N, CA, C and O atoms as CSV, one atom per row, in Angstrom:
chain,resi,resn,atom,element,x,y,z
A,1,MET,N,N,-8.949,-103.263,43.950
A,1,MET,CA,C,-8.012,-103.725,44.948
A,1,MET,C,C,-8.799,-104.373,46.079
A,1,MET,O,O,-9.831,-103.859,46.510
A,2,SER,N,N,-8.299,-105.501,46.547
A,2,SER,CA,C,-8.985,-106.186,47.629
A,2,SER,C,C,-8.797,-105.425,48.933
A,2,SER,O,O,-7.928,-104.561,49.049
A,3,LYS,N,N,-9.621,-105.761,49.899
A,3,LYS,CA,C,-9.494,-105.098,51.209
A,3,LYS,C,C,-8.168,-105.444,51.872
A,3,LYS,O,O,-7.611,-104.626,52.603
A,4,TRP,N,N,-7.659,-106.644,51.625
A,4,TRP,CA,C,-6.366,-107.020,52.208
A,4,TRP,C,C,-5.238,-106.235,51.552
A,4,TRP,O,O,-4.271,-105.867,52.219
A,5,GLY,N,N,-5.352,-105.973,50.248
A,5,GLY,CA,C,-4.347,-105.171,49.558
A,5,GLY,C,C,-4.328,-103.739,50.081
A,5,GLY,O,O,-3.266,-103.148,50.272
A,6,LEU,N,N,-5.517,-103.194,50.307
A,6,LEU,CA,C,-5.615,-101.846,50.865
A,6,LEU,C,C,-5.074,-101.814,52.290
A,6,LEU,O,O,-4.371,-100.875,52.662
A,7,ALA,N,N,-5.392,-102.820,53.083
A,7,ALA,CA,C,-4.892,-102.878,54.453
A,7,ALA,C,C,-3.367,-102.965,54.475
A,7,ALA,O,O,-2.717,-102.345,55.317
A,8,GLY,N,N,-2.806,-103.725,53.559
A,8,GLY,CA,C,-1.351,-103.831,53.480
A,8,GLY,C,C,-0.704,-102.503,53.136
A,8,GLY,O,O,0.345,-102.158,53.679
A,9,ARG,N,N,-1.332,-101.755,52.231
A,9,ARG,CA,C,-0.805,-100.432,51.870
A,9,ARG,C,C,-0.893,-99.463,53.047
A,9,ARG,O,O,0.025,-98.678,53.282
A,10,VAL,N,N,-1.988,-99.520,53.773
A,10,VAL,CA,C,-2.158,-98.632,54.929
A,10,VAL,C,C,-1.112,-98.953,55.995
A,10,VAL,O,O,-0.502,-98.045,56.559
A,11,VAL,N,N,-0.907,-100.220,56.269
A,11,VAL,CA,C,0.098,-100.613,57.264
A,11,VAL,C,C,1.496,-100.208,56.807
A,11,VAL,O,O,2.297,-99.738,57.615
A,12,ALA,N,N,1.794,-100.384,55.531
A,12,ALA,CA,C,3.107,-99.996,55.009
A,12,ALA,C,C,3.302,-98.485,55.097
A,12,ALA,O,O,4.382,-98.026,55.466
A,13,ALA,N,N,2.281,-97.714,54.767
A,13,ALA,CA,C,2.381,-96.249,54.848
A,13,ALA,C,C,2.560,-95.796,56.286
A,13,ALA,O,O,3.373,-94.916,56.570
A,14,TYR,N,N,1.791,-96.403,57.202
A,14,TYR,CA,C,1.920,-96.033,58.615
A,14,TYR,C,C,3.305,-96.381,59.144
A,14,TYR,O,O,3.913,-95.588,59.862
A,15,THR,N,N,3.804,-97.555,58.794
A,15,THR,CA,C,5.117,-97.988,59.268
A,15,THR,C,C,6.218,-97.075,58.745
A,15,THR,O,O,7.115,-96.686,59.494
A,16,ALA,N,N,6.151,-96.737,57.473
A,16,ALA,CA,C,7.161,-95.843,56.905
A,16,ALA,C,C,7.104,-94.473,57.577
A,16,ALA,O,O,8.141,-93.907,57.923
A,17,GLY,N,N,5.915,-93.946,57.759
A,17,GLY,CA,C,5.764,-92.659,58.429
A,17,GLY,C,C,6.239,-92.705,59.864
A,17,GLY,O,O,6.897,-91.780,60.339
A,18,PHE,N,N,5.902,-93.793,60.562
A,18,PHE,CA,C,6.316,-93.948,61.954
A,18,PHE,C,C,7.836,-93.945,62.072
A,18,PHE,O,O,8.393,-93.238,62.911
A,19,LEU,N,N,8.505,-94.730,61.240
A,19,LEU,CA,C,9.967,-94.807,61.311
A,19,LEU,C,C,10.621,-93.476,60.944
A,19,LEU,O,O,11.613,-93.077,61.553
A,20,MET,N,N,10.063,-92.795,59.947
A,20,MET,CA,C,10.613,-91.501,59.556
A,20,MET,C,C,10.465,-90.486,60.688
A,20,MET,O,O,11.425,-89.804,61.045
A,21,PHE,N,N,9.277,-90.388,61.242
A,21,PHE,CA,C,9.054,-89.431,62.321
A,21,PHE,C,C,9.814,-89.814,63.582
A,21,PHE,O,O,10.254,-88.940,64.329
A,22,LEU,N,N,9.971,-91.107,63.828
A,22,LEU,CA,C,10.728,-91.551,65.000
A,22,LEU,C,C,12.163,-91.056,64.911
A,22,LEU,O,O,12.708,-90.527,65.880
A,23,GLY,N,N,12.767,-91.228,63.752
A,23,GLY,CA,C,14.139,-90.749,63.578
A,23,GLY,C,C,14.241,-89.247,63.737
A,23,GLY,O,O,15.162,-88.743,64.379
A,24,LEU,N,N,13.285,-88.527,63.146
A,24,LEU,CA,C,13.311,-87.068,63.247
A,24,LEU,C,C,13.144,-86.604,64.692
A,24,LEU,O,O,13.871,-85.724,65.151
A,25,ARG,N,N,12.209,-87.182,65.390
A,25,ARG,CA,C,11.928,-86.731,66.757
A,25,ARG,C,C,13.042,-87.115,67.720
A,25,ARG,O,O,13.335,-86.356,68.644
A,26,HIS,N,N,13.667,-88.262,67.531
A,26,HIS,CA,C,14.711,-88.683,68.462
A,26,HIS,C,C,16.037,-87.996,68.168
A,26,HIS,O,O,16.657,-87.426,69.066
A,27,TRP,N,N,16.469,-88.047,66.929
A,27,TRP,CA,C,17.804,-87.551,66.617
A,27,TRP,C,C,17.849,-86.038,66.404
A,27,TRP,O,O,18.787,-85.386,66.864
A,28,GLN,N,N,16.873,-85.474,65.728
A,28,GLN,CA,C,16.926,-84.037,65.472
A,28,GLN,C,C,16.403,-83.216,66.647
A,28,GLN,O,O,16.979,-82.182,66.985
A,29,ALA,N,N,15.329,-83.664,67.263
A,29,ALA,CA,C,14.761,-82.913,68.384
A,29,ALA,C,C,15.408,-83.299,69.708
A,29,ALA,O,O,15.261,-82.587,70.702
A,30,GLY,N,N,16.120,-84.417,69.728
A,30,GLY,CA,C,16.802,-84.850,70.945
A,30,GLY,C,C,15.878,-85.368,72.037
A,30,GLY,O,O,16.213,-85.298,73.219
A,31,LEU,N,N,14.731,-85.880,71.653
A,31,LEU,CA,C,13.789,-86.395,72.646
A,31,LEU,C,C,14.211,-87.787,73.111
A,31,LEU,O,O,14.842,-88.530,72.359
A,32,PRO,N,N,13.863,-88.139,74.352
A,32,PRO,CA,C,14.087,-89.520,74.792
A,32,PRO,C,C,13.238,-90.480,73.946
A,32,PRO,O,O,12.231,-90.083,73.360
A,33,TRP,N,N,13.665,-91.745,73.895
A,33,TRP,CA,C,12.982,-92.721,73.034
A,33,TRP,C,C,11.492,-92.831,73.320
A,33,TRP,O,O,10.691,-92.883,72.387
A,34,ALA,N,N,11.102,-92.866,74.599
A,34,ALA,CA,C,9.680,-93.043,74.931
A,34,ALA,C,C,8.831,-91.903,74.377
A,34,ALA,O,O,7.767,-92.141,73.805
A,35,GLN,N,N,9.290,-90.690,74.541
A,35,GLN,CA,C,8.541,-89.552,74.030
A,35,GLN,C,C,8.591,-89.505,72.504
A,35,GLN,O,O,7.601,-89.145,71.868
A,36,ALA,N,N,9.718,-89.859,71.916
A,36,ALA,CA,C,9.836,-89.880,70.459
A,36,ALA,C,C,8.897,-90.916,69.850
A,36,ALA,O,O,8.300,-90.661,68.804
A,37,VAL,N,N,8.755,-92.073,70.483
A,37,VAL,CA,C,7.841,-93.116,69.985
A,37,VAL,C,C,6.405,-92.618,70.031
A,37,VAL,O,O,5.652,-92.801,69.075
A,38,ARG,N,N,6.023,-91.993,71.133
A,38,ARG,CA,C,4.654,-91.482,71.252
A,38,ARG,C,C,4.378,-90.413,70.192
A,38,ARG,O,O,3.351,-90.456,69.516
A,39,ASP,N,N,5.289,-89.465,70.051
A,39,ASP,CA,C,5.108,-88.416,69.053
A,39,ASP,C,C,5.064,-88.984,67.636
A,39,ASP,O,O,4.237,-88.571,66.823
A,40,ALA,N,N,5.951,-89.928,67.344
A,40,ALA,CA,C,5.996,-90.524,66.006
A,40,ALA,C,C,4.703,-91.267,65.696
A,40,ALA,O,O,4.212,-91.218,64.569
A,41,ALA,N,N,4.152,-91.953,66.690
A,41,ALA,CA,C,2.904,-92.685,66.466
A,41,ALA,C,C,1.774,-91.719,66.107
A,41,ALA,O,O,0.979,-91.991,65.207
A,42,VAL,N,N,1.711,-90.606,66.805
A,42,VAL,CA,C,0.657,-89.620,66.531
A,42,VAL,C,C,0.867,-88.985,65.155
A,42,VAL,O,O,-0.075,-88.891,64.368
A,43,PHE,N,N,2.092,-88.551,64.862
A,43,PHE,CA,C,2.364,-87.914,63.577
A,43,PHE,C,C,2.122,-88.875,62.418
A,43,PHE,O,O,1.554,-88.471,61.403
A,44,ALA,N,N,2.533,-90.124,62.540
A,44,ALA,CA,C,2.331,-91.096,61.464
A,44,ALA,C,C,0.847,-91.389,61.267
A,44,ALA,O,O,0.397,-91.558,60.133
A,45,PHE,N,N,0.093,-91.450,62.343
A,45,PHE,CA,C,-1.346,-91.685,62.232
A,45,PHE,C,C,-2.018,-90.531,61.488
A,45,PHE,O,O,-2.856,-90.753,60.614
A,46,ILE,N,N,-1.650,-89.309,61.835
A,46,ILE,CA,C,-2.244,-88.141,61.182
A,46,ILE,C,C,-1.881,-88.123,59.698
A,46,ILE,O,O,-2.736,-87.849,58.855
A,47,ALA,N,N,-0.619,-88.414,59.373
A,47,ALA,CA,C,-0.201,-88.430,57.971
A,47,ALA,C,C,-0.907,-89.539,57.186
A,47,ALA,O,O,-1.308,-89.327,56.041
A,48,THR,N,N,-1.059,-90.711,57.790
A,48,THR,CA,C,-1.745,-91.826,57.131
A,48,THR,C,C,-3.215,-91.493,56.919
A,48,THR,O,O,-3.763,-91.754,55.848
A,49,LEU,N,N,-3.847,-90.928,57.918
A,49,LEU,CA,C,-5.250,-90.546,57.798
A,49,LEU,C,C,-5.428,-89.462,56.732
A,49,LEU,O,O,-6.380,-89.509,55.953
A,50,GLY,N,N,-4.527,-88.501,56.697
A,50,GLY,CA,C,-4.581,-87.464,55.673
A,50,GLY,C,C,-4.425,-88.036,54.277
A,50,GLY,O,O,-5.118,-87.613,53.352
A,51,GLY,N,N,-3.523,-88.993,54.115
A,51,GLY,CA,C,-3.342,-89.651,52.823
A,51,GLY,C,C,-4.575,-90.411,52.395
A,51,GLY,O,O,-4.937,-90.410,51.218
A,52,TRP,N,N,-5.222,-91.061,53.347
A,52,TRP,CA,C,-6.437,-91.813,53.050
A,52,TRP,C,C,-7.554,-90.867,52.599
A,52,TRP,O,O,-8.268,-91.159,51.640
A,53,VAL,N,N,-7.703,-89.738,53.288
A,53,VAL,CA,C,-8.731,-88.760,52.925
A,53,VAL,C,C,-8.448,-88.202,51.525
A,53,VAL,O,O,-9.362,-88.073,50.711
A,54,PHE,N,N,-7.188,-87.876,51.248
A,54,PHE,CA,C,-6.812,-87.365,49.933
A,54,PHE,C,C,-7.118,-88.396,48.853
A,54,PHE,O,O,-7.637,-88.047,47.793
A,55,ARG,N,N,-6.802,-89.656,49.112
A,55,ARG,CA,C,-7.051,-90.725,48.138
A,55,ARG,C,C,-8.544,-90.864,47.852
A,55,ARG,O,O,-8.948,-91.002,46.698
A,56,ARG,N,N,-9.361,-90.827,48.903
A,56,ARG,CA,C,-10.807,-90.946,48.722
A,56,ARG,C,C,-11.355,-89.771,47.908
A,56,ARG,O,O,-12.194,-89.958,47.027
A,57,ALA,N,N,-10.878,-88.570,48.207
A,57,ALA,CA,C,-11.343,-87.385,47.480
A,57,ALA,C,C,-10.914,-87.451,46.016
A,57,ALA,O,O,-11.691,-87.106,45.125
A,58,PHE,N,N,-9.696,-87.888,45.766
A,58,PHE,CA,C,-9.203,-88.005,44.401
A,58,PHE,C,C,-10.008,-89.032,43.614
A,58,PHE,O,O,-10.378,-88.784,42.466
A,59,ARG,N,N,-10.278,-90.179,44.221
A,59,ARG,CA,C,-11.060,-91.212,43.523
A,59,ARG,C,C,-12.492,-90.760,43.286
A,59,ARG,O,O,-13.070,-91.074,42.245
A,60,ALA,N,N,-13.078,-90.030,44.233
A,60,ALA,CA,C,-14.443,-89.518,44.040
A,60,ALA,C,C,-14.462,-88.533,42.873
A,60,ALA,O,O,-15.406,-88.529,42.083
A,61,GLY,N,N,-13.439,-87.708,42.760
A,61,GLY,CA,C,-13.348,-86.777,41.638
A,61,GLY,C,C,-13.205,-87.498,40.315
A,61,GLY,O,O,-13.796,-87.086,39.317
A,62,GLU,N,N,-12.424,-88.574,40.292
A,62,GLU,CA,C,-12.275,-89.356,39.057
A,62,GLU,C,C,-13.599,-89.990,38.662
A,62,GLU,O,O,-13.956,-89.985,37.484
A,63,ARG,N,N,-14.326,-90.530,39.616
A,63,ARG,CA,C,-15.606,-91.150,39.317
A,63,ARG,C,C,-16.597,-90.117,38.780
A,63,ARG,O,O,-17.363,-90.406,37.860
A,64,ARG,N,N,-16.582,-88.943,39.343
A,64,ARG,CA,C,-17.479,-87.873,38.890
A,64,ARG,C,C,-17.118,-87.466,37.464
A,64,ARG,O,O,-18.003,-87.263,36.633
A,65,ASP,N,N,-15.822,-87.345,37.179
A,65,ASP,CA,C,-15.385,-86.984,35.824
A,65,ASP,C,C,-15.747,-88.072,34.818
A,65,ASP,O,O,-16.138,-87.763,33.692
A,66,ASP,N,N,-15.623,-89.340,35.206
A,66,ASP,CA,C,-15.971,-90.433,34.313
A,66,ASP,C,C,-17.461,-90.438,34.000
A,66,ASP,O,O,-17.847,-90.793,32.886
A,67,GLY,N,N,-18.284,-90.063,34.924
A,67,GLY,CA,C,-19.718,-90.028,34.705
A,67,GLY,C,C,-20.148,-88.938,33.735
A,67,GLY,O,O,-21.157,-89.092,33.046
A,68,HIS,N,N,-19.406,-87.846,33.668
A,68,HIS,CA,C,-19.775,-86.737,32.793
A,68,HIS,C,C,-19.224,-86.904,31.383
A,68,HIS,O,O,-19.697,-86.244,30.457
A,69,ASP,N,N,-18.233,-87.773,31.202
A,69,ASP,CA,C,-17.639,-87.952,29.868
A,69,ASP,C,C,-18.517,-88.794,28.947
A,69,ASP,O,O,-18.488,-88.608,27.731
A,70,GLY,N,N,-19.293,-89.714,29.508
A,70,GLY,CA,C,-20.006,-90.673,28.695
A,70,GLY,C,C,-21.262,-90.178,28.157
A,70,GLY,O,O,-21.959,-90.904,27.449
C-alpha cells in the first residue's frame, strides 16, 4: 500500500471515530458542543493511534510467521 493510501485510511478512521464520539459526547452526555468537540478529538486520536499500533503488531507477527514457515 502506498503512503497516500495509508494516509487516506488513517484520515478516514480518525474522521469516523471523531464523528462517532462527537455524537456520543454531545447527545448522550449532554455536553456543550465546544467541550464535546474537544473530547471527541482526543478520544478519536487515541482510538486511531491504538488501531495503528495493533496493525503494526499484527503485521510484525505475520512477517515473523512467514519467516519460520520457509
